[in-house]
C-alpha positions, 0 to 999 in steps of 0.5 A, spaced: 482 484 466 485 490 466 489 494 460 492 497 463 499 497 465 502 496 473 505 502 476 510 502 480 508 501 486 500 497 485 503 491 487 505 493 494 498 496 494 495 489 493 499 486 497 498 491 503 490 490 502 489 483 502 494 482 508 489 488 511 484 484 509 486 477 513 488 482 519 481 485 519 477 478 519 481 476 524 479 481 528 473 479 527 473 473 529 477 475 536 472 480 537 466 476 536 467 471 542 467 477 547 461 479 545 458 473 545 461 470 551 464 465 549 471 463 551 476 468 548 481 465 542 489 464 544 494 469 543 496 467 536 489 469 533 491 477 536 498 476 534 494 475 527 490 481 528 496 486 528 496 485 520 491 490 520 496 495 521 501 491 517 497 491 511 496 499 511 503 501 512 505 495 506 499 499 501 502 506 503 509 504 501 506 502 494 502 509 495 509 513 496 513 508 491 508 509 486 507 518 487 515 518 487 515 515 480 510 519 478 515 525 481 520 522 477 516 520 471 514 528 471 521 531 472 523 527 467 518 530 462 520 537 463 527 536 462 528 535 455 523 541 454 528 545 458 534 543 455 533 547 449 532 553 452 538 553 457 543 551 450 540 557 446 542 562 451 549 560 451 
């Protein structure tokens, strides 16, 4: 187990990865019968395959959230450093 503290967006990235993997397995399951000459799976299986895209979007949202949090943190770190200079120039 990691000793790092969870950051903004980490949970979304993990959930997105899990949803993506479920969609990838469903995609393999729906394509396999086509190559093996078996009967195709029901339509619902093809809808589950679309979870790959949904998982990718969830993970991307988590990455964007993490980027925004890091930018906010960097901006907050710079603000106190700039504050005394602007006060002394008055």
